[in-house]
PDB file as gemmi writes it, atoms N, CA and C in Angstrom:
CRYST1    1.000    1.000    1.000  90.00  90.00  90.00 P 1                      
ATOM      1  N   MET A   1     174.926 129.810  90.233  1.00  0.00           N  
ATOM      2  CA  MET A   1     175.219 129.393  91.585  1.00  0.00           C  
ATOM      3  C   MET A   1     175.782 127.971  91.624  1.00  0.00           C  
ATOM      4  N   VAL A   2     176.607 127.654  90.675  1.00  0.00           N  
ATOM      5  CA  VAL A   2     177.227 126.334  90.587  1.00  0.00           C  
ATOM      6  C   VAL A   2     178.121 126.080  91.802  1.00  0.00           C  
ATOM      7  N   ILE A   3     178.666 127.119  92.389  1.00  0.00           N  
ATOM      8  CA  ILE A   3     179.572 126.955  93.520  1.00  0.00           C  
ATOM      9  C   ILE A   3     178.898 126.257  94.690  1.00  0.00           C  
ATOM     10  N   PHE A   4     177.617 126.534  94.944  1.00  0.00           N  
ATOM     11  CA  PHE A   4     176.916 125.907  96.060  1.00  0.00           C  
ATOM     12  C   PHE A   4     176.636 124.433  95.786  1.00  0.00           C  
ATOM     13  N   GLU A   5     176.325 124.120  94.544  1.00  0.00           N  
ATOM     14  CA  GLU A   5     176.144 122.721  94.169  1.00  0.00           C  
ATOM     15  C   GLU A   5     177.471 121.975  94.293  1.00  0.00           C  
ATOM     16  N   PHE A   6     178.552 122.630  93.898  1.00  0.00           N  
ATOM     17  CA  PHE A   6     179.883 122.051  94.014  1.00  0.00           C  
ATOM     18  C   PHE A   6     180.208 121.755  95.482  1.00  0.00           C  
ATOM     19  N   ILE A   7     179.933 122.701  96.371  1.00  0.00           N  
ATOM     20  CA  ILE A   7     180.211 122.520  97.805  1.00  0.00           C  
ATOM     21  C   ILE A   7     179.380 121.369  98.369  1.00  0.00           C  
ATOM     22  N   MET A   8     178.105 121.298  97.981  1.00  0.00           N  
ATOM     23  CA  MET A   8     177.244 120.225  98.441  1.00  0.00           C  
ATOM     24  C   MET A   8     177.803 118.870  98.013  1.00  0.00           C  
ATOM     25  N   LEU A   9     178.157 118.765  96.735  1.00  0.00           N  
ATOM     26  CA  LEU A   9     178.685 117.499  96.222  1.00  0.00           C  
ATOM     27  C   LEU A   9     180.020 117.143  96.860  1.00  0.00           C  
ATOM     28  N   LEU A  10     180.824 118.128  97.108  1.00  0.00           N  
ATOM     29  CA  LEU A  10     182.114 117.901  97.755  1.00  0.00           C  
ATOM     30  C   LEU A  10     181.906 117.370  99.175  1.00  0.00           C  
ATOM     31  N   CYS A  11     180.996 117.964  99.917  1.00  0.00           N  
ATOM     32  CA  CYS A  11     180.718 117.506 101.281  1.00  0.00           C  
ATOM     33  C   CYS A  11     180.147 116.089 101.287  1.00  0.00           C  
ATOM     34  N   PHE A  12     179.180 115.828 100.419  1.00  0.00           N  
ATOM     35  CA  PHE A  12     178.652 114.469 100.319  1.00  0.00           C  
ATOM     36  C   PHE A  12     179.753 113.510  99.895  1.00  0.00           C  
ATOM     37  N   GLY A  13     180.565 113.953  98.955  1.00  0.00           N  
ATOM     38  CA  GLY A  13     181.640 113.115  98.431  1.00  0.00           C  
ATOM     39  C   GLY A  13     182.666 112.738  99.476  1.00  0.00           C  
ATOM     40  N   LEU A  14     182.863 113.582 100.462  1.00  0.00           N  
ATOM     41  CA  LEU A  14     183.812 113.269 101.532  1.00  0.00           C  
ATOM     42  C   LEU A  14     183.270 112.203 102.486  1.00  0.00           C  
ATOM     43  N   SER A  15     181.961 112.145 102.626  1.00  0.00           N  
ATOM     44  CA  SER A  15     181.385 111.185 103.563  1.00  0.00           C  
ATOM     45  C   SER A  15     181.329 109.760 103.008  1.00  0.00           C  
ATOM     46  N   TRP A  16     181.204 109.605 101.709  1.00  0.00           N  
ATOM     47  CA  TRP A  16     181.061 108.260 101.145  1.00  0.00           C  
ATOM     48  C   TRP A  16     182.310 107.393 101.263  1.00  0.00           C  
ATOM     49  N   PRO A  17     183.509 107.931 101.056  1.00  0.00           N  
ATOM     50  CA  PRO A  17     184.686 107.071 101.274  1.00  0.00           C  
ATOM     51  C   PRO A  17     184.777 106.569 102.721  1.00  0.00           C  
ATOM     52  N   ILE A  18     184.313 107.380 103.663  1.00  0.00           N  
ATOM     53  CA  ILE A  18     184.300 106.953 105.065  1.00  0.00           C  
ATOM     54  C   ILE A  18     183.337 105.782 105.235  1.00  0.00           C  
ATOM     55  N   SER A  19     182.185 105.874 104.595  1.00  0.00           N  
ATOM     56  CA  SER A  19     181.211 104.794 104.653  1.00  0.00           C  
ATOM     57  C   SER A  19     181.768 103.513 104.029  1.00  0.00           C  
ATOM     58  N   VAL A  20     182.447 103.648 102.900  1.00  0.00           N  
ATOM     59  CA  VAL A  20     183.050 102.490 102.238  1.00  0.00           C  
ATOM     60  C   VAL A  20     184.114 101.879 103.146  1.00  0.00           C  
ATOM     61  N   TYR A  21     184.945 102.704 103.746  1.00  0.00           N  
ATOM     62  CA  TYR A  21     185.996 102.230 104.648  1.00  0.00           C  
ATOM     63  C   TYR A  21     185.389 101.450 105.819  1.00  0.00           C  
ATOM     64  N   LYS A  22     184.325 101.987 106.395  1.00  0.00           N  
ATOM     65  CA  LYS A  22     183.676 101.306 107.515  1.00  0.00           C  
ATOM     66  C   LYS A  22     183.079  99.972 107.083  1.00  0.00           C  
ATOM     67  N   SER A  23     182.526  99.914 105.866  1.00  0.00           N  
ATOM     68  CA  SER A  23     181.969  98.659 105.354  1.00  0.00           C  
ATOM     69  C   SER A  23     183.051  97.607 105.165  1.00  0.00           C  
ATOM     70  N   ILE A  24     184.189  98.034 104.669  1.00  0.00           N  
ATOM     71  CA  ILE A  24     185.302  97.108 104.457  1.00  0.00           C  
ATOM     72  C   ILE A  24     185.836  96.626 105.805  1.00  0.00           C  
ATOM     73  N   ARG A  25     186.029  97.557 106.699  1.00  0.00           N  
ATOM     74  CA  ARG A  25     186.637  97.230 107.996  1.00  0.00           C  
ATOM     75  C   ARG A  25     185.722  96.379 108.878  1.00  0.00           C  
ATOM     76  N   SER A  26     184.448  96.730 108.928  1.00  0.00           N  
ATOM     77  CA  SER A  26     183.521  96.023 109.820  1.00  0.00           C  
ATOM     78  C   SER A  26     183.040  94.701 109.231  1.00  0.00           C  
ATOM     79  N   ARG A  27     183.057  94.609 107.910  1.00  0.00           N  
ATOM     80  CA  ARG A  27     182.532  93.425 107.214  1.00  0.00           C  
ATOM     81  C   ARG A  27     181.091  93.131 107.645  1.00  0.00           C  
ATOM     82  N   SER A  28     180.335  94.207 107.838  1.00  0.00           N  
ATOM     83  CA  SER A  28     178.980  94.097 108.359  1.00  0.00           C  
ATOM     84  C   SER A  28     178.057  95.083 107.642  1.00  0.00           C  
ATOM     85  N   THR A  29     176.772  94.759 107.659  1.00  0.00           N  
ATOM     86  CA  THR A  29     175.764  95.671 107.112  1.00  0.00           C  
ATOM     87  C   THR A  29     175.078  96.469 108.225  1.00  0.00           C  
ATOM     88  N   LYS A  30     175.543  96.270 109.440  1.00  0.00           N  
ATOM     89  CA  LYS A  30     174.936  96.963 110.581  1.00  0.00           C  
ATOM     90  C   LYS A  30     174.957  98.475 110.359  1.00  0.00           C  
ATOM     91  N   GLY A  31     173.807  99.089 110.507  1.00  0.00           N  
ATOM     92  CA  GLY A  31     173.690 100.533 110.337  1.00  0.00           C  
ATOM     93  C   GLY A  31     173.526 100.975 108.889  1.00  0.00           C  
ATOM     94  N   LYS A  32     173.474 100.018 107.972  1.00  0.00           N  
ATOM     95  CA  LYS A  32     173.327 100.340 106.549  1.00  0.00           C  
ATOM     96  C   LYS A  32     171.878 100.101 106.120  1.00  0.00           C  
ATOM     97  N   SER A  33     171.445 100.868 105.145  1.00  0.00           N  
ATOM     98  CA  SER A  33     170.123 100.688 104.559  1.00  0.00           C  
ATOM     99  C   SER A  33     170.278 100.620 103.046  1.00  0.00           C  
ATOM    100  N   VAL A  34     169.966  99.457 102.486  1.00  0.00           N  
ATOM    101  CA  VAL A  34     170.108  99.285 101.042  1.00  0.00           C  
ATOM    102  C   VAL A  34     169.165 100.226 100.291  1.00  0.00           C  
ATOM    103  N   ILE A  35     168.003 100.483 100.850  1.00  0.00           N  
ATOM    104  CA  ILE A  35     167.050 101.389 100.202  1.00  0.00           C  
ATOM    105  C   ILE A  35     167.613 102.809 100.168  1.00  0.00           C  
ATOM    106  N   PHE A  36     168.248 103.227 101.251  1.00  0.00           N  
ATOM    107  CA  PHE A  36     168.862 104.552 101.301  1.00  0.00           C  
ATOM    108  C   PHE A  36     169.987 104.657 100.265  1.00  0.00           C  
ATOM    109  N   ILE A  37     170.831 103.653 100.202  1.00  0.00           N  
ATOM    110  CA  ILE A  37     171.947 103.675  99.254  1.00  0.00           C  
ATOM    111  C   ILE A  37     171.424 103.736  97.820  1.00  0.00           C  
ATOM    112  N   ILE A  38     170.402 102.948  97.523  1.00  0.00           N  
ATOM    113  CA  ILE A  38     169.823 102.952  96.168  1.00  0.00           C  
ATOM    114  C   ILE A  38     169.189 104.310  95.865  1.00  0.00           C  
ATOM    115  N   ALA A  39     168.536 104.916  96.844  1.00  0.00           N  
ATOM    116  CA  ALA A  39     167.938 106.242  96.643  1.00  0.00           C  
ATOM    117  C   ALA A  39     169.020 107.272  96.318  1.00  0.00           C  
ATOM    118  N   ILE A  40     170.154 107.193  96.990  1.00  0.00           N  
ATOM    119  CA  ILE A  40     171.260 108.112  96.712  1.00  0.00           C  
ATOM    120  C   ILE A  40     171.785 107.884  95.294  1.00  0.00           C  
ATOM    121  N   ILE A  41     171.917 106.629  94.911  1.00  0.00           N  
ATOM    122  CA  ILE A  41     172.387 106.312  93.551  1.00  0.00           C  
ATOM    123  C   ILE A  41     171.426 106.879  92.513  1.00  0.00           C  
ATOM    124  N   ILE A  42     170.133 106.696  92.727  1.00  0.00           N  
ATOM    125  CA  ILE A  42     169.137 107.242  91.799  1.00  0.00           C  
ATOM    126  C   ILE A  42     169.256 108.766  91.738  1.00  0.00           C  
ATOM    127  N   GLY A  43     169.477 109.392  92.881  1.00  0.00           N  
ATOM    128  CA  GLY A  43     169.653 110.849  92.914  1.00  0.00           C  
ATOM    129  C   GLY A  43     170.858 111.295  92.102  1.00  0.00           C  
ATOM    130  N   TYR A  44     171.987 110.611  92.260  1.00  0.00           N  
ATOM    131  CA  TYR A  44     173.180 110.975  91.494  1.00  0.00           C  
ATOM    132  C   TYR A  44     172.974 110.741  90.002  1.00  0.00           C  
ATOM    133  N   ILE A  45     172.335 109.634  89.645  1.00  0.00           N  
ATOM    134  CA  ILE A  45     172.062 109.372  88.230  1.00  0.00           C  
ATOM    135  C   ILE A  45     171.160 110.460  87.658  1.00  0.00           C  
ATOM    136  N   SER A  46     170.158 110.858  88.421  1.00  0.00           N  
ATOM    137  CA  SER A  46     169.263 111.931  87.971  1.00  0.00           C  
ATOM    138  C   SER A  46     170.022 113.237  87.793  1.00  0.00           C  
ATOM    139  N   GLY A  47     170.921 113.541  88.730  1.00  0.00           N  
ATOM    140  CA  GLY A  47     171.733 114.749  88.611  1.00  0.00           C  
ATOM    141  C   GLY A  47     172.616 114.720  87.373  1.00  0.00           C  
ATOM    142  N   ILE A  48     173.208 113.567  87.103  1.00  0.00           N  
ATOM    143  CA  ILE A  48     174.060 113.416  85.917  1.00  0.00           C  
ATOM    144  C   ILE A  48     173.245 113.600  84.645  1.00  0.00           C  
ATOM    145  N   ILE A  49     172.090 112.951  84.591  1.00  0.00           N  
ATOM    146  CA  ILE A  49     171.220 113.081  83.408  1.00  0.00           C  
ATOM    147  C   ILE A  49     170.796 114.544  83.229  1.00  0.00           C  
ATOM    148  N   GLY A  50     170.432 115.195  84.340  1.00  0.00           N  
ATOM    149  CA  GLY A  50     170.031 116.602  84.263  1.00  0.00           C  
ATOM    150  C   GLY A  50     171.140 117.482  83.706  1.00  0.00           C  
ATOM    151  N   LYS A  51     172.375 117.255  84.145  1.00  0.00           N  
ATOM    152  CA  LYS A  51     173.511 118.036  83.633  1.00  0.00           C  
ATOM    153  C   LYS A  51     173.736 117.775  82.148  1.00  0.00           C  
ATOM    154  N   ILE A  52     173.635 116.517  81.745  1.00  0.00           N  
ATOM    155  CA  ILE A  52     173.861 116.176  80.331  1.00  0.00           C  
ATOM    156  C   ILE A  52     172.760 116.756  79.445  1.00  0.00           C  
ATOM    157  N   VAL A  53     171.501 116.591  79.869  1.00  0.00           N  
ATOM    158  CA  VAL A  53     170.369 117.099  79.079  1.00  0.00           C  
ATOM    159  C   VAL A  53     170.454 118.613  78.915  1.00  0.00           C  
ATOM    160  N   ASN A  54     170.868 119.302  79.974  1.00  0.00           N  
ATOM    161  CA  ASN A  54     170.966 120.761  79.924  1.00  0.00           C  
ATOM    162  C   ASN A  54     172.316 121.252  79.411  1.00  0.00           C  
ATOM    163  N   LYS A  55     173.136 120.304  78.963  1.00  0.00           N  
ATOM    164  CA  LYS A  55     174.466 120.621  78.410  1.00  0.00           C  
ATOM    165  C   LYS A  55     175.296 121.462  79.369  1.00  0.00           C  
ATOM    166  N   GLN A  56     175.266 121.079  80.637  1.00  0.00           N  
ATOM    167  CA  GLN A  56     176.044 121.772  81.668  1.00  0.00           C  
ATOM    168  C   GLN A  56     177.264 120.917  82.034  1.00  0.00           C  
ATOM    169  N   PHE A  57     178.199 120.854  81.124  1.00  0.00           N  
ATOM    170  CA  PHE A  57     179.395 120.048  81.335  1.00  0.00           C  
ATOM    171  C   PHE A  57     180.426 120.878  82.095  1.00  0.00           C  
ATOM    172  N   SER A  58     180.657 120.499  83.353  1.00  0.00           N  
ATOM    173  CA  SER A  58     181.619 121.215  84.182  1.00  0.00           C  
ATOM    174  C   SER A  58     182.187 120.258  85.220  1.00  0.00           C  
ATOM    175  N   TYR A  59     183.000 120.788  86.095  1.00  0.00           N  
ATOM    176  CA  TYR A  59     183.601 120.000  87.165  1.00  0.00           C  
ATOM    177  C   TYR A  59     182.539 119.430  88.098  1.00  0.00           C  
ATOM    178  N   VAL A  60     181.372 120.045  88.155  1.00  0.00           N  
ATOM    179  CA  VAL A  60     180.283 119.538  88.991  1.00  0.00           C  
ATOM    180  C   VAL A  60     179.820 118.180  88.476  1.00  0.00           C  
ATOM    181  N   LEU A  61     179.742 118.032  87.171  1.00  0.00           N  
ATOM    182  CA  LEU A  61     179.362 116.753  86.570  1.00  0.00           C  
ATOM    183  C   LEU A  61     180.379 115.673  86.948  1.00  0.00           C  
ATOM    184  N   VAL A  62     181.633 116.039  86.993  1.00  0.00           N  
ATOM    185  CA  VAL A  62     182.680 115.091  87.395  1.00  0.00           C  
ATOM    186  C   VAL A  62     182.449 114.638  88.838  1.00  0.00           C  
ATOM    187  N   LEU A  63     182.096 115.563  89.718  1.00  0.00           N  
ATOM    188  CA  LEU A  63     181.824 115.200  91.114  1.00  0.00           C  
ATOM    189  C   LEU A  63     180.626 114.265  91.228  1.00  0.00           C  
ATOM    190  N   TYR A  64     179.578 114.524  90.443  1.00  0.00           N  
ATOM    191  CA  TYR A  64     178.430 113.610  90.426  1.00  0.00           C  
ATOM    192  C   TYR A  64     178.895 112.203  90.065  1.00  0.00           C  
ATOM    193  N   CYS A  65     179.726 112.089  89.052  1.00  0.00           N  
ATOM    194  CA  CYS A  65     180.199 110.780  88.592  1.00  0.00           C  
ATOM    195  C   CYS A  65     181.074 110.099  89.640  1.00  0.00           C  
ATOM    196  N   ILE A  66     181.973 110.844  90.241  1.00  0.00           N  
ATOM    197  CA  ILE A  66     182.839 110.272  91.282  1.00  0.00           C  
ATOM    198  C   ILE A  66     182.000 109.789  92.462  1.00  0.00           C  
ATOM    199  N   ASN A  67     181.065 110.607  92.899  1.00  0.00           N  
ATOM    200  CA  ASN A  67     180.201 110.219  94.018  1.00  0.00           C  
ATOM    201  C   ASN A  67     179.372 108.988  93.676  1.00  0.00           C  
ATOM    202  N   LEU A  68     178.861 108.939  92.455  1.00  0.00           N  
ATOM    203  CA  LEU A  68     178.080 107.779  92.021  1.00  0.00           C  
ATOM    204  C   LEU A  68     178.930 106.511  92.091  1.00  0.00           C  
ATOM    205  N   ILE A  69     180.155 106.579  91.658  1.00  0.00           N  
ATOM    206  CA  ILE A  69     181.044 105.412  91.697  1.00  0.00           C  
ATOM    207  C   ILE A  69     181.284 104.967  93.136  1.00  0.00           C  
ATOM    208  N   ILE A  70     181.558 105.907  94.011  1.00  0.00           N  
ATOM    209  CA  ILE A  70     181.846 105.558  95.406  1.00  0.00           C  
ATOM    210  C   ILE A  70     180.621 104.969  96.096  1.00  0.00           C  
ATOM    211  N   VAL A  71     179.451 105.552  95.869  1.00  0.00           N  
ATOM    212  CA  VAL A  71     178.227 105.019  96.475  1.00  0.00           C  
ATOM    213  C   VAL A  71     177.910 103.639  95.889  1.00  0.00           C  
ATOM    214  N   SER A  72     178.191 103.438  94.615  1.00  0.00           N  
ATOM    215  CA  SER A  72     177.980 102.124  93.997  1.00  0.00           C  
ATOM    216  C   SER A  72     178.903 101.078  94.614  1.00  0.00           C  
ATOM    217  N   ILE A  73     180.120 101.475  94.946  1.00  0.00           N  
ATOM    218  CA  ILE A  73     181.039 100.571  95.645  1.00  0.00           C  
ATOM    219  C   ILE A  73     180.457 100.200  97.005  1.00  0.00           C  
ATOM    220  N   ASP A  74     179.898 101.182  97.696  1.00  0.00           N  
ATOM    221  CA  ASP A  74     179.278 100.916  98.998  1.00  0.00           C  
ATOM    222  C   ASP A  74     178.107  99.947  98.850  1.00  0.00           C  
ATOM    223  N   LEU A  75     177.334 100.077  97.776  1.00  0.00           N  
ATOM    224  CA  LEU A  75     176.228  99.152  97.524  1.00  0.00           C  
ATOM    225  C   LEU A  75     176.755  97.729  97.295  1.00  0.00           C  
ATOM    226  N   CYS A  76     177.805  97.601  96.517  1.00  0.00           N  
ATOM    227  CA  CYS A  76     178.418  96.280  96.287  1.00  0.00           C  
ATOM    228  C   CYS A  76     178.899  95.676  97.597  1.00  0.00           C  
ATOM    229  N   LEU A  77     179.540  96.495  98.419  1.00  0.00           N  
ATOM    230  CA  LEU A  77     180.009  96.014  99.720  1.00  0.00           C  
ATOM    231  C   LEU A  77     178.848  95.583 100.607  1.00  0.00           C  
ATOM    232  N   TYR A  78     177.723  96.257 100.485  1.00  0.00           N  
ATOM    233  CA  TYR A  78     176.543  95.869 101.256  1.00  0.00           C  
ATOM    234  C   TYR A  78     176.160  94.432 100.921  1.00  0.00           C  
ATOM    235  N   PHE A  79     176.113  94.112  99.632  1.00  0.00           N  
ATOM    236  CA  PHE A  79     175.726  92.758  99.224  1.00  0.00           C  
ATOM    237  C   PHE A  79     176.800  91.730  99.585  1.00  0.00           C  
ATOM    238  N   ILE A  80     178.057  92.103  99.473  1.00  0.00           N  
ATOM    239  CA  ILE A  80     179.145  91.205  99.878  1.00  0.00           C  
ATOM    240  C   ILE A  80     179.056  90.914 101.374  1.00  0.00           C  
ATOM    241  N   ASN A  81     178.850  91.947 102.162  1.00  0.00           N  
ATOM    242  CA  ASN A  81     178.755  91.770 103.612  1.00  0.00           C  
ATOM    243  C   ASN A  81     177.499  91.012 104.014  1.00  0.00           C  
ATOM    244  N   THR A  82     176.412  91.207 103.283  1.00  0.00           N  
ATOM    245  CA  THR A  82     175.188  90.437 103.547  1.00  0.00           C  
ATOM    246  C   THR A  82     175.460  88.954 103.343  1.00  0.00           C  
ATOM    247  N   LYS A  83     176.154  88.642 102.268  1.00  0.00           N  
ATOM    248  CA  LYS A  83     176.498  87.245 101.982  1.00  0.00           C  
ATOM    249  C   LYS A  83     177.390  86.669 103.086  1.00  0.00           C  
ATOM    250  N   ARG A  84     178.354  87.442 103.546  1.00  0.00           N  
ATOM    251  CA  ARG A  84     179.238  87.005 104.649  1.00  0.00           C  
ATOM    252  C   ARG A  84     178.438  86.747 105.923  1.00  0.00           C  
ATOM    253  N   GLU A  85     177.520  87.658 106.221  1.00  0.00           N  
ATOM    254  CA  GLU A  85     176.716  87.501 107.436  1.00  0.00           C  
ATOM    255  C   GLU A  85     175.847  86.263 107.375  1.00  0.00           C  
ATOM    256  N   LYS A  86     175.260  85.986 106.217  1.00  0.00           N  
ATOM    257  CA  LYS A  86     174.435  84.780 106.059  1.00  0.00           C  
ATOM    258  C   LYS A  86     175.280  83.523 106.195  1.00  0.00           C  
ATOM    259  N   ALA A  87     176.487  83.546 105.638  1.00  0.00           N  
ATOM    260  CA  ALA A  87     177.384  82.390 105.748  1.00  0.00           C  
ATOM    261  C   ALA A  87     177.783  82.161 107.202  1.00  0.00           C  
ATOM    262  N   ALA A  88     178.021  83.234 107.928  1.00  0.00           N  
ATOM    263  CA  ALA A  88     178.392  83.106 109.343  1.00  0.00           C  
ATOM    264  C   ALA A  88     177.252  82.511 110.160  1.00  0.00           C  
ATOM    265  N   VAL A  89     176.023  82.899 109.854  1.00  0.00           N  
ATOM    266  CA  VAL A  89     174.861  82.352 110.556  1.00  0.00           C  
ATOM    267  C   VAL A  89     174.723  80.868 110.260  1.00  0.00           C  
ATOM    268  N   GLN A  90     174.932  80.492 109.011  1.00  0.00           N  
ATOM    269  CA  GLN A  90     174.851  79.079 108.630  1.00  0.00           C  
ATOM    270  C   GLN A  90     175.913  78.250 109.356  1.00  0.00           C  
ATOM    271  N   LEU A  91     177.114  78.797 109.496  1.00  0.00           N  
ATOM    272  CA  LEU A  91     178.177  78.079 110.211  1.00  0.00           C  
ATOM    273  C   LEU A  91     177.822  77.875 111.682  1.00  0.00           C  
ATOM    274  N   LYS A  92     177.204  78.885 112.280  1.00  0.00           N  
ATOM    275  CA  LYS A  92     176.811  78.773 113.679  1.00  0.00           C  
ATOM    276  C   LYS A  92     175.724  77.715 113.879  1.00  0.00           C  
ATOM    277  N   GLU A  93     174.845  77.599 112.897  1.00  0.00           N  
ATOM    278  CA  GLU A  93     173.740  76.651 112.985  1.00  0.00           C  
ATOM    279  C   GLU A  93     174.202  75.204 112.811  1.00  0.00           C  
ATOM    280  N   GLU A  94     175.331  75.009 112.193  1.00  0.00           N  
ATOM    281  CA  GLU A  94     175.813  73.643 111.947  1.00  0.00           C  
ATOM    282  C   GLU A  94     176.472  73.036 113.127  1.00  0.00           C  
TER     283      GLU A  94                                                      
END                                                                             
């Protein structure tokens, strides 16, 4: 039943670029949860490890890797935007 896992990963994979785009455009962490993003990353890493351990090398493994990269980009943007927000607060206080 690899097809259902593929569909799930494809659907999740479509949502992450939208999240990254919104992070870039808004330059804000509003509506983001670093704990949620880290939990998703841990989930993708676990999925990748599970595929490798079980020697299930297929296009599904590629989707896990692509999704992991995109979510990791979103995590980086979270920290970049956090830094921007803190700098903006400091400027207002001065």
